[in-house]
PDBQT receptor file of N, H, CA, C and O in Angstrom, charges set to zero:
ATOM      1  N   UNK A   1     113.275 109.873 121.382  1.00  0.00    +0.000 N 
ATOM      2  CA  UNK A   1     113.435 110.430 120.203  1.00  0.00    +0.000 C 
ATOM      3  C   UNK A   1     112.038 110.558 119.412  1.00  0.00    +0.000 C 
ATOM      4  O   UNK A   1     111.171 109.688 119.498  1.00  0.00    +0.000 OA
ATOM      5  N   UNK A   2     111.910 111.628 118.699  1.00  0.00    +0.000 N 
ATOM      6  H   UNK A   2     112.614 112.334 118.629  1.00  0.00    +0.000 HD
ATOM      7  CA  UNK A   2     110.763 111.782 118.012  1.00  0.00    +0.000 C 
ATOM      8  C   UNK A   2     110.825 110.904 116.723  1.00  0.00    +0.000 C 
ATOM      9  O   UNK A   2     111.872 110.643 116.130  1.00  0.00    +0.000 OA
ATOM     10  N   UNK A   3     109.538 110.466 116.348  1.00  0.00    +0.000 N 
ATOM     11  H   UNK A   3     108.688 110.679 116.830  1.00  0.00    +0.000 HD
ATOM     12  CA  UNK A   3     109.457 109.577 115.160  1.00  0.00    +0.000 C 
ATOM     13  C   UNK A   3     109.423 110.421 113.973  1.00  0.00    +0.000 C 
ATOM     14  O   UNK A   3     108.651 111.378 113.908  1.00  0.00    +0.000 OA
ATOM     15  N   UNK A   4     110.325 110.073 112.910  1.00  0.00    +0.000 N 
ATOM     16  H   UNK A   4     110.951 109.296 112.962  1.00  0.00    +0.000 HD
ATOM     17  CA  UNK A   4     110.336 110.817 111.608  1.00  0.00    +0.000 C 
ATOM     18  C   UNK A   4     109.192 110.232 110.752  1.00  0.00    +0.000 C 
ATOM     19  O   UNK A   4     108.971 109.022 110.799  1.00  0.00    +0.000 OA
ATOM     20  N   UNK A   5     108.537 110.965 110.057  1.00  0.00    +0.000 N 
ATOM     21  H   UNK A   5     108.717 111.948 110.019  1.00  0.00    +0.000 HD
ATOM     22  CA  UNK A   5     107.324 110.647 109.153  1.00  0.00    +0.000 C 
ATOM     23  C   UNK A   5     108.111 110.174 107.814  1.00  0.00    +0.000 C 
ATOM     24  O   UNK A   5     108.983 110.857 107.278  1.00  0.00    +0.000 OA
ATOM     25  N   UNK A   6     107.720 109.033 107.399  1.00  0.00    +0.000 N 
ATOM     26  H   UNK A   6     107.011 108.478 107.835  1.00  0.00    +0.000 HD
ATOM     27  CA  UNK A   6     108.151 108.340 106.242  1.00  0.00    +0.000 C 
ATOM     28  C   UNK A   6     107.758 109.293 105.040  1.00  0.00    +0.000 C 
ATOM     29  O   UNK A   6     106.667 109.853 104.931  1.00  0.00    +0.000 OA
ATOM     30  N   UNK A   7     108.770 109.386 104.194  1.00  0.00    +0.000 N 
ATOM     31  H   UNK A   7     109.656 108.932 104.282  1.00  0.00    +0.000 HD
ATOM     32  CA  UNK A   7     108.372 110.140 102.814  1.00  0.00    +0.000 C 
ATOM     33  C   UNK A   7     107.656 109.257 101.922  1.00  0.00    +0.000 C 
ATOM     34  O   UNK A   7     106.743 109.783 101.286  1.00  0.00    +0.000 OA
ATOM     35  N   UNK A   8     107.880 108.005 101.737  1.00  0.00    +0.000 N 
ATOM     36  H   UNK A   8     108.621 107.577 102.254  1.00  0.00    +0.000 HD
ATOM     37  CA  UNK A   8     107.157 107.078 101.027  1.00  0.00    +0.000 C 
ATOM     38  C   UNK A   8     106.108 106.314 101.761  1.00  0.00    +0.000 C 
ATOM     39  O   UNK A   8     106.484 105.640 102.720  1.00  0.00    +0.000 OA
ATOM     40  N   UNK A   9     104.853 106.325 101.446  1.00  0.00    +0.000 N 
ATOM     41  H   UNK A   9     104.548 106.873 100.667  1.00  0.00    +0.000 HD
ATOM     42  CA  UNK A   9     103.696 105.799 102.120  1.00  0.00    +0.000 C 
ATOM     43  C   UNK A   9     103.111 104.809 101.192  1.00  0.00    +0.000 C 
ATOM     44  O   UNK A   9     103.233 104.944  99.975  1.00  0.00    +0.000 OA
ATOM     45  N   UNK A  10     102.426 103.737 101.772  1.00  0.00    +0.000 N 
ATOM     46  H   UNK A  10     102.326 103.627 102.761  1.00  0.00    +0.000 HD
ATOM     47  CA  UNK A  10     101.705 102.701 101.130  1.00  0.00    +0.000 C 
ATOM     48  C   UNK A  10     100.324 103.277 100.997  1.00  0.00    +0.000 C 
ATOM     49  O   UNK A  10      99.726 103.699 101.987  1.00  0.00    +0.000 OA
ATOM     50  N   UNK A  11      99.751 103.305  99.660  1.00  0.00    +0.000 N 
ATOM     51  H   UNK A  11     100.237 102.962  98.855  1.00  0.00    +0.000 HD
ATOM     52  CA  UNK A  11      98.363 103.714  99.429  1.00  0.00    +0.000 C 
ATOM     53  C   UNK A  11      97.629 102.545  98.746  1.00  0.00    +0.000 C 
ATOM     54  O   UNK A  11      98.213 101.674  98.101  1.00  0.00    +0.000 OA
ATOM     55  N   UNK A  12      96.240 102.606  98.951  1.00  0.00    +0.000 N 
ATOM     56  H   UNK A  12      95.766 103.314  99.475  1.00  0.00    +0.000 HD
ATOM     57  CA  UNK A  12      95.363 101.654  98.308  1.00  0.00    +0.000 C 
ATOM     58  C   UNK A  12      94.614 102.405  97.229  1.00  0.00    +0.000 C 
ATOM     59  O   UNK A  12      94.140 103.522  97.436  1.00  0.00    +0.000 OA
ATOM     60  N   UNK A  13      94.508 101.716  95.973  1.00  0.00    +0.000 N 
ATOM     61  H   UNK A  13      94.893 100.808  95.805  1.00  0.00    +0.000 HD
ATOM     62  CA  UNK A  13      93.713 102.259  94.888  1.00  0.00    +0.000 C 
ATOM     63  C   UNK A  13      92.612 101.477  94.719  1.00  0.00    +0.000 C 
ATOM     64  O   UNK A  13      92.722 100.251  94.720  1.00  0.00    +0.000 OA
ATOM     65  N   UNK A  14      91.249 102.189  94.530  1.00  0.00    +0.000 N 
ATOM     66  H   UNK A  14      91.160 103.185  94.529  1.00  0.00    +0.000 HD
ATOM     67  CA  UNK A  14      90.094 101.348  94.521  1.00  0.00    +0.000 C 
ATOM     68  C   UNK A  14      89.349 101.749  93.374  1.00  0.00    +0.000 C 
ATOM     69  O   UNK A  14      89.320 102.946  93.087  1.00  0.00    +0.000 OA
ATOM     70  N   UNK A  15      88.633 100.760  92.555  1.00  0.00    +0.000 N 
ATOM     71  H   UNK A  15      88.657  99.788  92.788  1.00  0.00    +0.000 HD
ATOM     72  CA  UNK A  15      87.801 101.041  91.374  1.00  0.00    +0.000 C 
ATOM     73  C   UNK A  15      86.854 102.154  91.721  1.00  0.00    +0.000 C 
ATOM     74  O   UNK A  15      86.219 102.038  92.770  1.00  0.00    +0.000 OA
ATOM     75  N   UNK A  16      86.681 103.200  90.984  1.00  0.00    +0.000 N 
ATOM     76  H   UNK A  16      87.197 103.294  90.132  1.00  0.00    +0.000 HD
ATOM     77  CA  UNK A  16      85.548 104.148  91.205  1.00  0.00    +0.000 C 
ATOM     78  C   UNK A  16      84.238 103.735  90.637  1.00  0.00    +0.000 C 
ATOM     79  O   UNK A  16      83.215 104.063  91.238  1.00  0.00    +0.000 OA
ATOM     80  N   UNK A  17      84.170 103.060  89.557  1.00  0.00    +0.000 N 
ATOM     81  H   UNK A  17      85.001 102.794  89.068  1.00  0.00    +0.000 HD
ATOM     82  CA  UNK A  17      82.969 102.865  89.028  1.00  0.00    +0.000 C 
ATOM     83  C   UNK A  17      82.271 101.629  89.728  1.00  0.00    +0.000 C 
ATOM     84  O   UNK A  17      81.053 101.526  89.581  1.00  0.00    +0.000 OA
ATOM     85  N   UNK A  18      82.925 100.713  90.455  1.00  0.00    +0.000 N 
ATOM     86  H   UNK A  18      83.914 100.796  90.575  1.00  0.00    +0.000 HD
ATOM     87  CA  UNK A  18      82.411  99.570  91.189  1.00  0.00    +0.000 C 
ATOM     88  C   UNK A  18      81.801 100.219  92.450  1.00  0.00    +0.000 C 
ATOM     89  O   UNK A  18      80.712  99.842  92.884  1.00  0.00    +0.000 OA
ATOM     90  N   UNK A  19      82.516 101.196  93.028  1.00  0.00    +0.000 N 
ATOM     91  H   UNK A  19      83.400 101.502  92.676  1.00  0.00    +0.000 HD
ATOM     92  CA  UNK A  19      81.935 101.814  94.269  1.00  0.00    +0.000 C 
ATOM     93  C   UNK A  19      80.692 102.536  94.117  1.00  0.00    +0.000 C 
ATOM     94  O   UNK A  19      79.847 102.571  95.012  1.00  0.00    +0.000 OA
ATOM     95  N   UNK A  20      80.545 103.203  92.827  1.00  0.00    +0.000 N 
ATOM     96  H   UNK A  20      81.231 103.175  92.100  1.00  0.00    +0.000 HD
ATOM     97  CA  UNK A  20      79.360 104.083  92.449  1.00  0.00    +0.000 C 
ATOM     98  C   UNK A  20      78.140 103.111  92.162  1.00  0.00    +0.000 C 
ATOM     99  O   UNK A  20      77.005 103.534  92.383  1.00  0.00    +0.000 OA
ATOM    100  N   UNK A  21      78.305 101.974  91.735  1.00  0.00    +0.000 N 
ATOM    101  H   UNK A  21      79.227 101.630  91.556  1.00  0.00    +0.000 HD
ATOM    102  CA  UNK A  21      77.370 100.991  91.339  1.00  0.00    +0.000 C 
ATOM    103  C   UNK A  21      76.941 100.188  92.585  1.00  0.00    +0.000 C 
ATOM    104  O   UNK A  21      75.863  99.594  92.575  1.00  0.00    +0.000 OA
ATOM    105  N   UNK A  22      77.668 100.158  93.539  1.00  0.00    +0.000 N 
ATOM    106  H   UNK A  22      78.544 100.640  93.548  1.00  0.00    +0.000 HD
ATOM    107  CA  UNK A  22      77.240  99.436  94.797  1.00  0.00    +0.000 C 
ATOM    108  C   UNK A  22      76.271  99.939  95.596  1.00  0.00    +0.000 C 
ATOM    109  O   UNK A  22      76.592 100.982  96.165  1.00  0.00    +0.000 OA
ATOM    110  N   UNK A  23      75.151  99.511  95.823  1.00  0.00    +0.000 N 
ATOM    111  H   UNK A  23      74.890  98.663  95.361  1.00  0.00    +0.000 HD
ATOM    112  CA  UNK A  23      73.973 100.150  96.426  1.00  0.00    +0.000 C 
ATOM    113  C   UNK A  23      74.228 100.255  97.890  1.00  0.00    +0.000 C 
ATOM    114  O   UNK A  23      73.949 101.310  98.461  1.00  0.00    +0.000 OA
ATOM    115  N   UNK A  24      74.743  99.235  98.558  1.00  0.00    +0.000 N 
ATOM    116  H   UNK A  24      74.970  98.378  98.094  1.00  0.00    +0.000 HD
ATOM    117  CA  UNK A  24      74.896  99.069  99.952  1.00  0.00    +0.000 C 
ATOM    118  C   UNK A  24      76.195  99.853 100.576  1.00  0.00    +0.000 C 
ATOM    119  O   UNK A  24      76.418  99.941 101.783  1.00  0.00    +0.000 OA
ATOM    120  N   UNK A  25      76.994 100.396  99.558  1.00  0.00    +0.000 N 
ATOM    121  H   UNK A  25      76.813 100.324  98.577  1.00  0.00    +0.000 HD
ATOM    122  CA  UNK A  25      78.180 101.094  99.948  1.00  0.00    +0.000 C 
ATOM    123  C   UNK A  25      79.194 100.131 100.770  1.00  0.00    +0.000 C 
ATOM    124  O   UNK A  25      80.070 100.619 101.484  1.00  0.00    +0.000 OA
ATOM    125  N   UNK A  26      79.033  98.849 100.636  1.00  0.00    +0.000 N 
ATOM    126  H   UNK A  26      78.321  98.453 100.056  1.00  0.00    +0.000 HD
ATOM    127  CA  UNK A  26      79.916  97.988 101.252  1.00  0.00    +0.000 C 
ATOM    128  C   UNK A  26      80.971  97.348 100.140  1.00  0.00    +0.000 C 
ATOM    129  O   UNK A  26      80.615  96.603  99.228  1.00  0.00    +0.000 OA
ATOM    130  N   UNK A  27      82.216  97.741 100.365  1.00  0.00    +0.000 N 
ATOM    131  H   UNK A  27      82.505  98.346 101.106  1.00  0.00    +0.000 HD
ATOM    132  CA  UNK A  27      83.192  97.355  99.315  1.00  0.00    +0.000 C 
ATOM    133  C   UNK A  27      83.555  95.878  99.355  1.00  0.00    +0.000 C 
ATOM    134  O   UNK A  27      84.687  95.557  99.715  1.00  0.00    +0.000 OA
ATOM    135  N   UNK A  28      82.702  95.010  99.023  1.00  0.00    +0.000 N 
ATOM    136  H   UNK A  28      81.782  95.272  98.730  1.00  0.00    +0.000 HD
ATOM    137  CA  UNK A  28      82.965  93.535  98.937  1.00  0.00    +0.000 C 
ATOM    138  C   UNK A  28      83.180  93.070  97.479  1.00  0.00    +0.000 C 
ATOM    139  O   UNK A  28      82.265  93.182  96.663  1.00  0.00    +0.000 OA
ATOM    140  N   UNK A  29      84.332  92.572  97.158  1.00  0.00    +0.000 N 
ATOM    141  H   UNK A  29      85.075  92.481  97.821  1.00  0.00    +0.000 HD
ATOM    142  CA  UNK A  29      84.686  92.330  95.811  1.00  0.00    +0.000 C 
ATOM    143  C   UNK A  29      84.969  93.335  94.873  1.00  0.00    +0.000 C 
ATOM    144  O   UNK A  29      84.783  93.149  93.671  1.00  0.00    +0.000 OA
ATOM    145  N   UNK A  30      85.439  94.471  95.368  1.00  0.00    +0.000 N 
ATOM    146  H   UNK A  30      85.590  94.622  96.345  1.00  0.00    +0.000 HD
ATOM    147  CA  UNK A  30      85.904  95.708  94.685  1.00  0.00    +0.000 C 
ATOM    148  C   UNK A  30      87.339  95.563  94.384  1.00  0.00    +0.000 C 
ATOM    149  O   UNK A  30      88.101  95.110  95.238  1.00  0.00    +0.000 OA
ATOM    150  N   UNK A  31      87.753  95.923  93.209  1.00  0.00    +0.000 N 
ATOM    151  H   UNK A  31      87.134  96.291  92.515  1.00  0.00    +0.000 HD
ATOM    152  CA  UNK A  31      88.972  95.830  92.556  1.00  0.00    +0.000 C 
ATOM    153  C   UNK A  31      89.869  96.815  93.426  1.00  0.00    +0.000 C 
ATOM    154  O   UNK A  31      89.554  98.004  93.471  1.00  0.00    +0.000 OA
ATOM    155  N   UNK A  32      90.940  96.363  94.092  1.00  0.00    +0.000 N 
ATOM    156  H   UNK A  32      91.197  95.398  94.055  1.00  0.00    +0.000 HD
ATOM    157  CA  UNK A  32      91.897  97.183  94.750  1.00  0.00    +0.000 C 
ATOM    158  C   UNK A  32      93.339  96.815  94.373  1.00  0.00    +0.000 C 
ATOM    159  O   UNK A  32      93.702  95.654  94.189  1.00  0.00    +0.000 OA
ATOM    160  N   UNK A  33      94.162  97.933  94.269  1.00  0.00    +0.000 N 
ATOM    161  H   UNK A  33      93.867  98.877  94.419  1.00  0.00    +0.000 HD
ATOM    162  CA  UNK A  33      95.513  97.776  94.012  1.00  0.00    +0.000 C 
ATOM    163  C   UNK A  33      96.362  98.478  95.187  1.00  0.00    +0.000 C 
ATOM    164  O   UNK A  33      95.957  99.502  95.737  1.00  0.00    +0.000 OA
ATOM    165  N   UNK A  34      97.414  97.927  95.485  1.00  0.00    +0.000 N 
ATOM    166  H   UNK A  34      97.743  97.095  95.039  1.00  0.00    +0.000 HD
ATOM    167  CA  UNK A  34      98.441  98.490  96.530  1.00  0.00    +0.000 C 
ATOM    168  C   UNK A  34      99.526  98.966  95.874  1.00  0.00    +0.000 C 
ATOM    169  O   UNK A  34     100.147  98.249  95.091  1.00  0.00    +0.000 OA
ATOM    170  N   UNK A  35      99.898 100.337  96.146  1.00  0.00    +0.000 N 
ATOM    171  H   UNK A  35      99.393 100.920  96.783  1.00  0.00    +0.000 HD
ATOM    172  CA  UNK A  35     101.030 100.914  95.546  1.00  0.00    +0.000 C 
ATOM    173  C   UNK A  35     101.747 101.820  96.623  1.00  0.00    +0.000 C 
ATOM    174  O   UNK A  35     101.342 101.864  97.785  1.00  0.00    +0.000 OA
ATOM    175  N   UNK A  36     102.672 102.432  96.238  1.00  0.00    +0.000 N 
ATOM    176  H   UNK A  36     103.001 102.396  95.295  1.00  0.00    +0.000 HD
ATOM    177  CA  UNK A  36     103.324 103.427  97.079  1.00  0.00    +0.000 C 
ATOM    178  C   UNK A  36     103.376 104.781  96.349  1.00  0.00    +0.000 C 
ATOM    179  O   UNK A  36     103.242 104.896  95.130  1.00  0.00    +0.000 OA
ATOM    180  N   UNK A  37     103.589 105.826  97.232  1.00  0.00    +0.000 N 
ATOM    181  H   UNK A  37     103.698 105.733  98.222  1.00  0.00    +0.000 HD
ATOM    182  CA  UNK A  37     103.727 107.239  96.605  1.00  0.00    +0.000 C 
ATOM    183  C   UNK A  37     104.580 107.995  97.473  1.00  0.00    +0.000 C 
ATOM    184  O   UNK A  37     104.719 107.728  98.666  1.00  0.00    +0.000 OA
ATOM    185  N   UNK A  38     105.227 109.062  96.801  1.00  0.00    +0.000 N 
ATOM    186  H   UNK A  38     105.114 109.279  95.831  1.00  0.00    +0.000 HD
ATOM    187  CA  UNK A  38     106.168 109.891  97.617  1.00  0.00    +0.000 C 
ATOM    188  C   UNK A  38     105.361 111.079  98.101  1.00  0.00    +0.000 C 
ATOM    189  O   UNK A  38     104.840 111.872  97.317  1.00  0.00    +0.000 OA
ATOM    190  N   UNK A  39     105.280 111.170  99.367  1.00  0.00    +0.000 N 
ATOM    191  H   UNK A  39     105.704 110.526 100.004  1.00  0.00    +0.000 HD
ATOM    192  CA  UNK A  39     104.359 112.198 100.016  1.00  0.00    +0.000 C 
ATOM    193  C   UNK A  39     104.774 113.740  99.759  1.00  0.00    +0.000 C 
ATOM    194  O   UNK A  39     103.957 114.650  99.905  1.00  0.00    +0.000 OA
ATOM    195  N   UNK A  40     106.036 113.942  99.386  1.00  0.00    +0.000 N 
ATOM    196  H   UNK A  40     106.699 113.203  99.267  1.00  0.00    +0.000 HD
ATOM    197  CA  UNK A  40     106.455 115.333  99.217  1.00  0.00    +0.000 C 
ATOM    198  C   UNK A  40     106.253 115.564  97.756  1.00  0.00    +0.000 C 
ATOM    199  O   UNK A  40     105.920 116.706  97.441  1.00  0.00    +0.000 OA
ATOM    200  N   UNK A  41     106.407 114.623  96.751  1.00  0.00    +0.000 N 
ATOM    201  H   UNK A  41     106.678 113.695  97.007  1.00  0.00    +0.000 HD
ATOM    202  CA  UNK A  41     106.266 115.017  95.339  1.00  0.00    +0.000 C 
ATOM    203  C   UNK A  41     104.751 115.066  94.971  1.00  0.00    +0.000 C 
ATOM    204  O   UNK A  41     104.359 115.903  94.157  1.00  0.00    +0.000 OA
ATOM    205  N   UNK A  42     103.890 114.179  95.559  1.00  0.00    +0.000 N 
ATOM    206  H   UNK A  42     104.208 113.499  96.220  1.00  0.00    +0.000 HD
ATOM    207  CA  UNK A  42     102.624 114.202  95.218  1.00  0.00    +0.000 C 
ATOM    208  C   UNK A  42     101.611 114.211  96.528  1.00  0.00    +0.000 C 
ATOM    209  O   UNK A  42     101.138 113.180  97.006  1.00  0.00    +0.000 OA
ATOM    210  N   UNK A  43     101.375 115.456  96.996  1.00  0.00    +0.000 N 
ATOM    211  H   UNK A  43     101.759 116.293  96.607  1.00  0.00    +0.000 HD
ATOM    212  CA  UNK A  43     100.638 115.419  98.324  1.00  0.00    +0.000 C 
ATOM    213  C   UNK A  43      98.983 115.230  98.067  1.00  0.00    +0.000 C 
ATOM    214  O   UNK A  43      98.195 114.935  98.966  1.00  0.00    +0.000 OA
ATOM    215  N   UNK A  44      98.663 115.430  96.844  1.00  0.00    +0.000 N 
ATOM    216  H   UNK A  44      99.303 115.670  96.114  1.00  0.00    +0.000 HD
ATOM    217  CA  UNK A  44      97.181 115.173  96.601  1.00  0.00    +0.000 C 
ATOM    218  C   UNK A  44      96.937 113.631  96.281  1.00  0.00    +0.000 C 
ATOM    219  O   UNK A  44      97.915 112.893  96.173  1.00  0.00    +0.000 OA
ATOM    220  N   UNK A  45      95.748 113.176  96.141  1.00  0.00    +0.000 N 
ATOM    221  H   UNK A  45      94.953 113.777  96.229  1.00  0.00    +0.000 HD
ATOM    222  CA  UNK A  45      95.347 111.873  96.005  1.00  0.00    +0.000 C 
ATOM    223  C   UNK A  45      95.666 111.421  94.574  1.00  0.00    +0.000 C 
ATOM    224  O   UNK A  45      95.573 112.181  93.610  1.00  0.00    +0.000 OA
ATOM    225  N   UNK A  46      96.073 110.051  94.486  1.00  0.00    +0.000 N 
ATOM    226  H   UNK A  46      96.148 109.433  95.269  1.00  0.00    +0.000 HD
ATOM    227  CA  UNK A  46      96.491 109.434  93.170  1.00  0.00    +0.000 C 
ATOM    228  C   UNK A  46      95.149 108.999  92.374  1.00  0.00    +0.000 C 
ATOM    229  O   UNK A  46      94.053 108.803  92.899  1.00  0.00    +0.000 OA
ATOM    230  N   UNK A  47      95.423 108.904  91.170  1.00  0.00    +0.000 N 
ATOM    231  H   UNK A  47      96.313 109.063  90.743  1.00  0.00    +0.000 HD
ATOM    232  CA  UNK A  47      94.375 108.496  90.253  1.00  0.00    +0.000 C 
ATOM    233  C   UNK A  47      95.124 107.736  89.046  1.00  0.00    +0.000 C 
ATOM    234  O   UNK A  47      96.002 108.286  88.381  1.00  0.00    +0.000 OA
ATOM    235  N   UNK A  48      94.707 106.475  88.841  1.00  0.00    +0.000 N 
ATOM    236  H   UNK A  48      93.994 106.029  89.381  1.00  0.00    +0.000 HD
ATOM    237  CA  UNK A  48      95.409 105.674  87.696  1.00  0.00    +0.000 C 
ATOM    238  C   UNK A  48      94.263 104.857  86.995  1.00  0.00    +0.000 C 
ATOM    239  O   UNK A  48      93.256 104.474  87.592  1.00  0.00    +0.000 OA
ATOM    240  N   UNK A  49      94.511 104.641  85.725  1.00  0.00    +0.000 N 
ATOM    241  H   UNK A  49      95.329 104.953  85.240  1.00  0.00    +0.000 HD
ATOM    242  CA  UNK A  49      93.590 103.901  84.895  1.00  0.00    +0.000 C 
ATOM    243  C   UNK A  49      94.211 102.421  84.985  1.00  0.00    +0.000 C 
ATOM    244  O   UNK A  49      95.270 102.132  84.427  1.00  0.00    +0.000 OA
ATOM    245  N   UNK A  50      93.518 101.592  85.675  1.00  0.00    +0.000 N 
ATOM    246  H   UNK A  50      92.659 101.828  86.129  1.00  0.00    +0.000 HD
ATOM    247  CA  UNK A  50      93.880 100.185  85.875  1.00  0.00    +0.000 C 
ATOM    248  C   UNK A  50      92.754  99.247  85.445  1.00  0.00    +0.000 C 
ATOM    249  O   UNK A  50      91.607  99.669  85.299  1.00  0.00    +0.000 OA
ATOM    250  N   UNK A  51      93.097  97.944  85.240  1.00  0.00    +0.000 N 
ATOM    251  H   UNK A  51      94.029  97.601  85.359  1.00  0.00    +0.000 HD
ATOM    252  CA  UNK A  51      92.222  97.037  84.791  1.00  0.00    +0.000 C 
ATOM    253  C   UNK A  51      91.434  96.586  86.068  1.00  0.00    +0.000 C 
ATOM    254  O   UNK A  51      92.036  96.340  87.114  1.00  0.00    +0.000 OA
ATOM    255  N   UNK A  52      90.052  96.482  85.956  1.00  0.00    +0.000 N 
ATOM    256  H   UNK A  52      89.564  96.681  85.106  1.00  0.00    +0.000 HD
ATOM    257  CA  UNK A  52      89.139  95.933  86.990  1.00  0.00    +0.000 C 
ATOM    258  C   UNK A  52      88.715  94.731  86.711  1.00  0.00    +0.000 C 
ATOM    259  O   UNK A  52      87.971  94.708  85.731  1.00  0.00    +0.000 OA
ATOM    260  N   UNK A  53      88.938  93.593  87.272  1.00  0.00    +0.000 N 
ATOM    261  H   UNK A  53      89.543  93.612  88.068  1.00  0.00    +0.000 HD
ATOM    262  CA  UNK A  53      88.414  92.251  86.987  1.00  0.00    +0.000 C 
ATOM    263  C   UNK A  53      86.826  92.194  87.123  1.00  0.00    +0.000 C 
ATOM    264  O   UNK A  53      86.164  91.451  86.398  1.00  0.00    +0.000 OA
ATOM    265  N   UNK A  54      86.289  92.959  88.022  1.00  0.00    +0.000 N 
ATOM    266  H   UNK A  54      86.827  93.563  88.611  1.00  0.00    +0.000 HD
ATOM    267  CA  UNK A  54      84.916  92.879  88.270  1.00  0.00    +0.000 C 
ATOM    268  C   UNK A  54      84.190  93.668  87.093  1.00  0.00    +0.000 C 
ATOM    269  O   UNK A  54      83.190  93.152  86.593  1.00  0.00    +0.000 OA
ATOM    270  N   UNK A  55      84.618  94.809  86.662  1.00  0.00    +0.000 N 
ATOM    271  H   UNK A  55      85.431  95.228  87.068  1.00  0.00    +0.000 HD
ATOM    272  CA  UNK A  55      83.988  95.467  85.576  1.00  0.00    +0.000 C 
ATOM    273  C   UNK A  55      84.338  94.960  84.216  1.00  0.00    +0.000 C 
ATOM    274  O   UNK A  55      83.623  95.167  83.236  1.00  0.00    +0.000 OA
ATOM    275  N   UNK A  56      85.563  94.228  84.180  1.00  0.00    +0.000 N 
ATOM    276  H   UNK A  56      86.144  94.061  84.976  1.00  0.00    +0.000 HD
ATOM    277  CA  UNK A  56      86.175  93.584  83.034  1.00  0.00    +0.000 C 
ATOM    278  C   UNK A  56      86.527  94.664  82.066  1.00  0.00    +0.000 C 
ATOM    279  O   UNK A  56      86.310  94.482  80.868  1.00  0.00    +0.000 OA
ATOM    280  N   UNK A  57      87.087  95.844  82.527  1.00  0.00    +0.000 N 
ATOM    281  H   UNK A  57      87.263  95.991  83.500  1.00  0.00    +0.000 HD
ATOM    282  CA  UNK A  57      87.559  96.905  81.558  1.00  0.00    +0.000 C 
ATOM    283  C   UNK A  57      88.520  97.727  82.406  1.00  0.00    +0.000 C 
ATOM    284  O   UNK A  57      88.632  97.551  83.619  1.00  0.00    +0.000 OA
ATOM    285  N   UNK A  58      89.163  98.571  81.762  1.00  0.00    +0.000 N 
ATOM    286  H   UNK A  58      89.073  98.714  80.776  1.00  0.00    +0.000 HD
ATOM    287  CA  UNK A  58      90.174  99.582  82.332  1.00  0.00    +0.000 C 
ATOM    288  C   UNK A  58      89.187 100.684  82.864  1.00  0.00    +0.000 C 
ATOM    289  O   UNK A  58      88.318 101.118  82.108  1.00  0.00    +0.000 OA
ATOM    290  N   UNK A  59      89.305 101.131  84.125  1.00  0.00    +0.000 N 
ATOM    291  H   UNK A  59      90.011 100.778  84.739  1.00  0.00    +0.000 HD
ATOM    292  CA  UNK A  59      88.581 102.061  84.808  1.00  0.00    +0.000 C 
ATOM    293  C   UNK A  59      89.490 102.860  85.688  1.00  0.00    +0.000 C 
ATOM    294  O   UNK A  59      90.606 102.415  85.959  1.00  0.00    +0.000 OA
ATOM    295  N   UNK A  60      89.070 104.044  86.162  1.00  0.00    +0.000 N 
ATOM    296  H   UNK A  60      88.164 104.405  85.941  1.00  0.00    +0.000 HD
ATOM    297  CA  UNK A  60      89.898 104.846  87.051  1.00  0.00    +0.000 C 
ATOM    298  C   UNK A  60      89.898 104.419  88.471  1.00  0.00    +0.000 C 
ATOM    299  O   UNK A  60      88.851 104.295  89.106  1.00  0.00    +0.000 OA
ATOM    300  N   UNK A  61      91.099 104.189  88.980  1.00  0.00    +0.000 N 
ATOM    301  H   UNK A  61      91.950 104.290  88.464  1.00  0.00    +0.000 HD
ATOM    302  CA  UNK A  61      91.152 103.702  90.397  1.00  0.00    +0.000 C 
ATOM    303  C   UNK A  61      91.796 104.854  91.138  1.00  0.00    +0.000 C 
ATOM    304  O   UNK A  61      92.880 105.327  90.799  1.00  0.00    +0.000 OA
ATOM    305  N   UNK A  62      91.023 105.319  92.247  1.00  0.00    +0.000 N 
ATOM    306  H   UNK A  62      90.142 104.935  92.522  1.00  0.00    +0.000 HD
ATOM    307  CA  UNK A  62      91.443 106.364  93.145  1.00  0.00    +0.000 C 
ATOM    308  C   UNK A  62      91.939 105.949  94.358  1.00  0.00    +0.000 C 
ATOM    309  O   UNK A  62      91.659 104.815  94.746  1.00  0.00    +0.000 OA
ATOM    310  N   UNK A  63      92.664 106.713  95.058  1.00  0.00    +0.000 N 
ATOM    311  H   UNK A  63      92.892 107.635  94.743  1.00  0.00    +0.000 HD
ATOM    312  CA  UNK A  63      93.321 106.486  96.280  1.00  0.00    +0.000 C 
ATOM    313  C   UNK A  63      92.233 106.593  97.437  1.00  0.00    +0.000 C 
ATOM    314  O   UNK A  63      91.481 107.568  97.442  1.00  0.00    +0.000 OA
ATOM    315  N   UNK A  64      92.135 105.634  98.393  1.00  0.00    +0.000 N 
ATOM    316  H   UNK A  64      92.746 104.842  98.389  1.00  0.00    +0.000 HD
ATOM    317  CA  UNK A  64      91.269 105.684  99.386  1.00  0.00    +0.000 C 
ATOM    318  C   UNK A  64      91.971 105.763 100.753  1.00  0.00    +0.000 C 
ATOM    319  O   UNK A  64      93.173 105.509 100.841  1.00  0.00    +0.000 OA
ATOM    320  N   UNK A  65      91.251 106.103 101.791  1.00  0.00    +0.000 N 
ATOM    321  H   UNK A  65      90.275 106.310 101.720  1.00  0.00    +0.000 HD
ATOM    322  CA  UNK A  65      91.902 106.048 103.144  1.00  0.00    +0.000 C 
ATOM    323  C   UNK A  65      92.110 104.641 103.638  1.00  0.00    +0.000 C 
ATOM    324  O   UNK A  65      91.355 103.759 103.227  1.00  0.00    +0.000 OA
ATOM    325  N   UNK A  66      92.990 104.387 104.414  1.00  0.00    +0.000 N 
ATOM    326  H   UNK A  66      93.603 105.102 104.747  1.00  0.00    +0.000 HD
ATOM    327  CA  UNK A  66      93.179 103.033 105.106  1.00  0.00    +0.000 C 
ATOM    328  C   UNK A  66      92.340 102.828 106.132  1.00  0.00    +0.000 C 
ATOM    329  O   UNK A  66      92.391 101.777 106.771  1.00  0.00    +0.000 OA
TER     330      UNK A  66
């Protein structure tokens, strides 16, 4: 049987300001959140304003690849 693609997928949201400030482009200690999205309703990447404990303020967290 063919495998059916799940409609709901798990995505990782990462702080965009911490990644820009990181010189080595290594994401150690970057604020990340895990959430789910419906692939049919939101085909493009998610962006939310979330609290970043590293920046100690609310910043934009964008979806990254797994």
